[in-house]
MARZA-419615 format. One record per residue: residue number from 1; x, y, z of N, C-alpha, C in turn. Coordinates in steps of 0.001 Angstrom, whole numbers, plus 500000, padded with zeros to 6 digits. Atoms other than C-alpha are relative to their C-alpha. Layout:
! residues N
atom n: NUM | n.px: X | n.py: Y | n.pz: Z | ca.px: X | ca.py: Y | ca.pz: Z | c.px: X | c.py: Y | c.pz: Z
...
***
This chain:
! residues 78
atom n: 1 | n.px: 501563 | n.py: 500349 | n.pz: 500314 | ca.px: 273802 | ca.py: 735931 | ca.pz: 968890 | c.px: 500285 | c.py: 498487 | c.pz: 499777
atom n: 2 | n.px: 499864 | n.py: 501253 | n.pz: 500131 | ca.px: 273098 | ca.py: 732455 | ca.pz: 969167 | c.px: 498911 | c.py: 499200 | c.pz: 499174
atom n: 3 | n.px: 501011 | n.py: 500507 | n.pz: 500870 | ca.px: 270006 | ca.py: 731933 | ca.pz: 966977 | c.px: 500280 | c.py: 499958 | c.pz: 498584
atom n: 4 | n.px: 499901 | n.py: 500119 | n.pz: 501446 | ca.px: 269511 | ca.py: 731594 | ca.pz: 963234 | c.px: 500423 | c.py: 501385 | c.pz: 499370
atom n: 5 | n.px: 499781 | n.py: 498784 | n.pz: 500635 | ca.px: 270225 | ca.py: 735131 | ca.pz: 962674 | c.px: 501581 | c.py: 500579 | c.pz: 499997
atom n: 6 | n.px: 498673 | n.py: 499589 | n.pz: 499712 | ca.px: 273917 | ca.py: 734885 | ca.pz: 963113 | c.px: 500791 | c.py: 500287 | c.pz: 498441
atom n: 7 | n.px: 499458 | n.py: 499759 | n.pz: 500980 | ca.px: 274585 | ca.py: 736297 | ca.pz: 959590 | c.px: 499883 | c.py: 498937 | c.pz: 498884
atom n: 8 | n.px: 499987 | n.py: 500803 | n.pz: 501299 | ca.px: 273341 | ca.py: 733528 | ca.pz: 957231 | c.px: 499595 | c.py: 500649 | c.pz: 498881
atom n: 9 | n.px: 500471 | n.py: 499394 | n.pz: 501176 | ca.px: 272932 | ca.py: 734565 | ca.pz: 953763 | c.px: 500304 | c.py: 499041 | c.pz: 498977
atom n: 10 | n.px: 500154 | n.py: 501009 | n.pz: 500902 | ca.px: 271704 | ca.py: 732605 | ca.pz: 950951 | c.px: 501189 | c.py: 500294 | c.pz: 498671
atom n: 11 | n.px: 498997 | n.py: 499689 | n.pz: 501278 | ca.px: 273851 | ca.py: 734518 | ca.pz: 948325 | c.px: 501335 | c.py: 499646 | c.pz: 500468
atom n: 12 | n.px: 498677 | n.py: 500480 | n.pz: 499657 | ca.px: 277061 | ca.py: 733775 | ca.pz: 950282 | c.px: 500054 | c.py: 498751 | c.pz: 500167
atom n: 13 | n.px: 500213 | n.py: 501410 | n.pz: 500049 | ca.px: 275961 | ca.py: 730147 | ca.pz: 950581 | c.px: 500302 | c.py: 499617 | c.pz: 498708
atom n: 14 | n.px: 500020 | n.py: 500348 | n.pz: 501440 | ca.px: 275532 | ca.py: 729952 | ca.pz: 946833 | c.px: 501816 | c.py: 500390 | c.pz: 499573
atom n: 15 | n.px: 498839 | n.py: 499617 | n.pz: 500174 | ca.px: 278796 | ca.py: 731956 | ca.pz: 946347 | c.px: 501322 | c.py: 499051 | c.pz: 500263
atom n: 16 | n.px: 499130 | n.py: 500659 | n.pz: 499371 | ca.px: 280787 | ca.py: 729711 | ca.pz: 948494 | c.px: 499728 | c.py: 498386 | c.pz: 499464
atom n: 17 | n.px: 499672 | n.py: 501423 | n.pz: 500213 | ca.px: 279610 | ca.py: 726448 | ca.pz: 947383 | c.px: 500159 | c.py: 500017 | c.pz: 498363
atom n: 18 | n.px: 499673 | n.py: 500141 | n.pz: 501450 | ca.px: 279912 | ca.py: 727362 | ca.pz: 943415 | c.px: 501430 | c.py: 500229 | c.pz: 500053
atom n: 19 | n.px: 498475 | n.py: 499795 | n.pz: 499747 | ca.px: 283397 | ca.py: 728700 | ca.pz: 944476 | c.px: 500811 | c.py: 498786 | c.pz: 500233
atom n: 20 | n.px: 499475 | n.py: 501359 | n.pz: 499867 | ca.px: 284292 | ca.py: 725218 | ca.pz: 945851 | c.px: 499839 | c.py: 499143 | c.pz: 498727
atom n: 21 | n.px: 500451 | n.py: 500840 | n.pz: 501349 | ca.px: 282663 | ca.py: 723356 | ca.pz: 942890 | c.px: 500929 | c.py: 500769 | c.pz: 498576
atom n: 22 | n.px: 499224 | n.py: 499508 | n.pz: 501016 | ca.px: 284736 | ca.py: 725917 | ca.pz: 940337 | c.px: 501354 | c.py: 499350 | c.pz: 500426
atom n: 23 | n.px: 498671 | n.py: 500275 | n.pz: 499722 | ca.px: 287927 | ca.py: 725093 | ca.pz: 942041 | c.px: 500475 | c.py: 498553 | c.pz: 499912
atom n: 24 | n.px: 500078 | n.py: 501359 | n.pz: 500323 | ca.px: 287279 | ca.py: 721358 | ca.pz: 941919 | c.px: 500192 | c.py: 499821 | c.pz: 498374
atom n: 25 | n.px: 500289 | n.py: 500214 | n.pz: 501492 | ca.px: 286277 | ca.py: 721530 | ca.pz: 938065 | c.px: 501602 | c.py: 500677 | c.pz: 499544
atom n: 26 | n.px: 498771 | n.py: 499670 | n.pz: 500768 | ca.px: 289571 | ca.py: 723838 | ca.pz: 937428 | c.px: 501396 | c.py: 499088 | c.pz: 500266
atom n: 27 | n.px: 498665 | n.py: 500724 | n.pz: 499659 | ca.px: 291893 | ca.py: 721398 | ca.pz: 939245 | c.px: 499792 | c.py: 498769 | c.pz: 499167
atom n: 28 | n.px: 500530 | n.py: 501141 | n.pz: 501012 | ca.px: 290104 | ca.py: 718562 | ca.pz: 937000 | c.px: 500526 | c.py: 500167 | c.pz: 498591
atom n: 29 | n.px: 499714 | n.py: 499842 | n.pz: 501280 | ca.px: 290713 | ca.py: 720381 | ca.pz: 933937 | c.px: 501573 | c.py: 500388 | c.pz: 499937
atom n: 30 | n.px: 498859 | n.py: 500159 | n.pz: 499839 | ca.px: 294392 | ca.py: 720790 | ca.pz: 935002 | c.px: 500702 | c.py: 498791 | c.pz: 499693
atom n: 31 | n.px: 499830 | n.py: 501555 | n.pz: 500146 | ca.px: 294854 | ca.py: 717129 | ca.pz: 935419 | c.px: 499706 | c.py: 499700 | c.pz: 498691
atom n: 32 | n.px: 500051 | n.py: 500354 | n.pz: 501704 | ca.px: 293358 | ca.py: 716459 | ca.pz: 931798 | c.px: 500965 | c.py: 500863 | c.pz: 499221
atom n: 33 | n.px: 498822 | n.py: 499654 | n.pz: 500851 | ca.px: 295680 | ca.py: 718798 | ca.pz: 930534 | c.px: 501361 | c.py: 499605 | c.pz: 500190
atom n: 34 | n.px: 498781 | n.py: 500665 | n.pz: 499682 | ca.px: 298583 | ca.py: 717586 | ca.pz: 932172 | c.px: 500390 | c.py: 498530 | c.pz: 499435
atom n: 35 | n.px: 499973 | n.py: 501331 | n.pz: 500076 | ca.px: 297972 | ca.py: 713929 | ca.pz: 932064 | c.px: 499649 | c.py: 499527 | c.pz: 498467
atom n: 36 | n.px: 500646 | n.py: 500292 | n.pz: 501237 | ca.px: 296040 | ca.py: 713966 | ca.pz: 928552 | c.px: 499715 | c.py: 498612 | c.pz: 499900
atom n: 37 | n.px: 500561 | n.py: 501219 | n.pz: 500066 | ca.px: 294366 | ca.py: 710882 | ca.pz: 929220 | c.px: 499108 | c.py: 499751 | c.pz: 498715
atom n: 38 | n.px: 500790 | n.py: 500210 | n.pz: 501249 | ca.px: 292660 | ca.py: 709032 | ca.pz: 926189 | c.px: 498799 | c.py: 499352 | c.pz: 500082
atom n: 39 | n.px: 501217 | n.py: 500927 | n.pz: 500129 | ca.px: 289358 | ca.py: 707394 | ca.pz: 925637 | c.px: 499366 | c.py: 499879 | c.pz: 501285
atom n: 40 | n.px: 501061 | n.py: 500143 | n.pz: 498680 | ca.px: 287691 | ca.py: 705713 | ca.pz: 928848 | c.px: 500777 | c.py: 500745 | c.pz: 501246
atom n: 41 | n.px: 499323 | n.py: 499297 | n.pz: 498933 | ca.px: 290481 | ca.py: 707331 | ca.pz: 931231 | c.px: 499625 | c.py: 501259 | c.pz: 500071
atom n: 42 | n.px: 500442 | n.py: 498583 | n.pz: 499832 | ca.px: 289488 | ca.py: 710853 | ca.pz: 930160 | c.px: 498577 | c.py: 500203 | c.pz: 500588
atom n: 43 | n.px: 501499 | n.py: 499897 | n.pz: 499423 | ca.px: 285924 | ca.py: 710088 | ca.pz: 930711 | c.px: 499881 | c.py: 499746 | c.pz: 501502
atom n: 44 | n.px: 500009 | n.py: 500339 | n.pz: 498411 | ca.px: 286596 | ca.py: 708547 | ca.pz: 934360 | c.px: 500749 | c.py: 501220 | c.pz: 500564
atom n: 45 | n.px: 499244 | n.py: 498781 | n.pz: 499294 | ca.px: 288886 | ca.py: 711735 | ca.pz: 935049 | c.px: 498830 | c.py: 501070 | c.pz: 500042
atom n: 46 | n.px: 501063 | n.py: 498913 | n.pz: 499910 | ca.px: 286243 | ca.py: 714064 | ca.pz: 934062 | c.px: 498501 | c.py: 499614 | c.pz: 500819
atom n: 47 | n.px: 501295 | n.py: 500335 | n.pz: 499104 | ca.px: 283282 | ca.py: 712152 | ca.pz: 935887 | c.px: 500582 | c.py: 500039 | c.pz: 501473
atom n: 48 | n.px: 499398 | n.py: 499910 | n.pz: 498598 | ca.px: 285608 | ca.py: 712063 | ca.pz: 939009 | c.px: 499941 | c.py: 501656 | c.pz: 500325
atom n: 49 | n.px: 499896 | n.py: 498509 | n.pz: 499610 | ca.px: 285733 | ca.py: 715974 | ca.pz: 938701 | c.px: 498595 | c.py: 500375 | c.pz: 500325
atom n: 50 | n.px: 501238 | n.py: 499717 | n.pz: 499730 | ca.px: 282172 | ca.py: 715991 | ca.pz: 938432 | c.px: 499317 | c.py: 499897 | c.pz: 501364
atom n: 51 | n.px: 500214 | n.py: 500737 | n.pz: 498726 | ca.px: 281618 | ca.py: 713890 | ca.pz: 941279 | c.px: 500498 | c.py: 500858 | c.pz: 501284
atom n: 52 | n.px: 499295 | n.py: 499226 | n.pz: 499276 | ca.px: 284183 | ca.py: 715834 | ca.pz: 943132 | c.px: 499502 | c.py: 501432 | c.pz: 500209
atom n: 53 | n.px: 500665 | n.py: 498667 | n.pz: 499833 | ca.px: 282557 | ca.py: 719135 | ca.pz: 942574 | c.px: 498805 | c.py: 500131 | c.pz: 500668
atom n: 54 | n.px: 501101 | n.py: 500018 | n.pz: 499201 | ca.px: 279311 | ca.py: 718054 | ca.pz: 943808 | c.px: 500203 | c.py: 499702 | c.pz: 501576
atom n: 55 | n.px: 499640 | n.py: 500074 | n.pz: 498336 | ca.px: 280936 | ca.py: 716883 | ca.pz: 947106 | c.px: 500391 | c.py: 501069 | c.pz: 500567
atom n: 56 | n.px: 499653 | n.py: 498826 | n.pz: 499253 | ca.px: 282534 | ca.py: 719873 | ca.pz: 947554 | c.px: 498847 | c.py: 501057 | c.pz: 500269
atom n: 57 | n.px: 501268 | n.py: 499367 | n.pz: 499813 | ca.px: 279241 | ca.py: 721795 | ca.pz: 947154 | c.px: 499382 | c.py: 499520 | c.pz: 501264
atom n: 58 | n.px: 500547 | n.py: 500450 | n.pz: 498982 | ca.px: 277824 | ca.py: 719599 | ca.pz: 949592 | c.px: 500673 | c.py: 500215 | c.pz: 501159
atom n: 59 | n.px: 499274 | n.py: 499636 | n.pz: 498769 | ca.px: 280547 | ca.py: 719894 | ca.pz: 952125 | c.px: 499851 | c.py: 501501 | c.pz: 500552
atom n: 60 | n.px: 499927 | n.py: 498727 | n.pz: 499541 | ca.px: 280854 | ca.py: 723509 | ca.pz: 952188 | c.px: 498454 | c.py: 500661 | c.pz: 500031
atom n: 61 | n.px: 501272 | n.py: 499687 | n.pz: 499572 | ca.px: 276851 | ca.py: 724152 | ca.pz: 952206 | c.px: 499700 | c.py: 499370 | c.pz: 501307
atom n: 62 | n.px: 500375 | n.py: 500303 | n.pz: 498609 | ca.px: 276540 | ca.py: 721859 | ca.pz: 955026 | c.px: 500676 | c.py: 500308 | c.pz: 501167
atom n: 63 | n.px: 499283 | n.py: 499185 | n.pz: 498955 | ca.px: 279214 | ca.py: 723358 | ca.pz: 957005 | c.px: 499491 | c.py: 501177 | c.pz: 500429
atom n: 64 | n.px: 500375 | n.py: 498518 | n.pz: 499946 | ca.px: 278083 | ca.py: 726875 | ca.pz: 956373 | c.px: 498633 | c.py: 500001 | c.pz: 500740
atom n: 65 | n.px: 501005 | n.py: 500009 | n.pz: 499588 | ca.px: 274646 | ca.py: 725825 | ca.pz: 957215 | c.px: 499928 | c.py: 499778 | c.pz: 501495
atom n: 66 | n.px: 499837 | n.py: 500413 | n.pz: 498643 | ca.px: 275450 | ca.py: 724031 | ca.pz: 960428 | c.px: 500772 | c.py: 501028 | c.pz: 500780
atom n: 67 | n.px: 499456 | n.py: 498774 | n.pz: 499151 | ca.px: 277663 | ca.py: 727014 | ca.pz: 961641 | c.px: 498920 | c.py: 501028 | c.pz: 500204
atom n: 68 | n.px: 501073 | n.py: 498912 | n.pz: 499782 | ca.px: 274738 | ca.py: 729266 | ca.pz: 960982 | c.px: 498959 | c.py: 499674 | c.pz: 500833
atom n: 69 | n.px: 501319 | n.py: 500046 | n.pz: 499228 | ca.px: 271861 | ca.py: 727570 | ca.pz: 962467 | c.px: 500246 | c.py: 498771 | c.pz: 501457
atom n: 70 | n.px: 499628 | n.py: 501225 | n.pz: 498899 | ca.px: 273622 | ca.py: 724717 | ca.pz: 964892 | c.px: 499803 | c.py: 498763 | c.pz: 499444
atom n: 71 | n.px: 500265 | n.py: 501218 | n.pz: 500433 | ca.px: 273759 | ca.py: 721439 | ca.pz: 965115 | c.px: 498925 | c.py: 499285 | c.pz: 500314
atom n: 72 | n.px: 501073 | n.py: 500661 | n.pz: 499712 | ca.px: 270670 | ca.py: 719201 | ca.pz: 964926 | c.px: 499728 | c.py: 499123 | c.pz: 501082
atom n: 73 | n.px: 499846 | n.py: 500883 | n.pz: 498994 | ca.px: 271713 | ca.py: 716813 | ca.pz: 967333 | c.px: 499755 | c.py: 500453 | c.pz: 501420
atom n: 74 | n.px: 500010 | n.py: 499429 | n.pz: 498392 | ca.px: 271587 | ca.py: 719081 | ca.pz: 970358 | c.px: 498226 | c.py: 500263 | c.pz: 500008
atom n: 75 | n.px: 501019 | n.py: 499774 | n.pz: 499916 | ca.px: 267868 | ca.py: 719712 | ca.pz: 969321 | c.px: 498797 | c.py: 498725 | c.pz: 500614
atom n: 76 | n.px: 500702 | n.py: 501401 | n.pz: 499320 | ca.px: 265172 | ca.py: 717331 | ca.pz: 971558 | c.px: 499269 | c.py: 499496 | c.pz: 498966
atom n: 77 | n.px: 500755 | n.py: 500350 | n.pz: 500994 | ca.px: 263009 | ca.py: 716922 | ca.pz: 968466 | c.px: 500795 | c.py: 498929 | c.pz: 499185
atom n: 78 | n.px: 499395 | n.py: 500815 | n.pz: 500833 | ca.px: 265602 | ca.py: 714997 | ca.pz: 966456 | c.px: 500134 | c.py: 498621 | c.pz: 500372
***
C-alpha cells in the first residue's frame, strides 16, 4: 500500500517515542550514578538528559510519521 493506511498507529508512535525518551533518561541516570557530578555539573548533566530525551522523542516520531505518510517534499502543495 502506498497511502496513509500503511499501518500507522498512534499507540505504536507513543510507545516508541516514550521508549526512546526512557532509554536516554536511563542512560543519563547511569552517567550520574557513575560520575557522581556535584553542584552545577550535576544539573547540567540532568538538563542534557532532558534535552536528549526530547530530541529522541522528536527523532523517533518524525521518522515513524514520515515512513507512514511519505515525505512532504514530493507533494506539489509544499
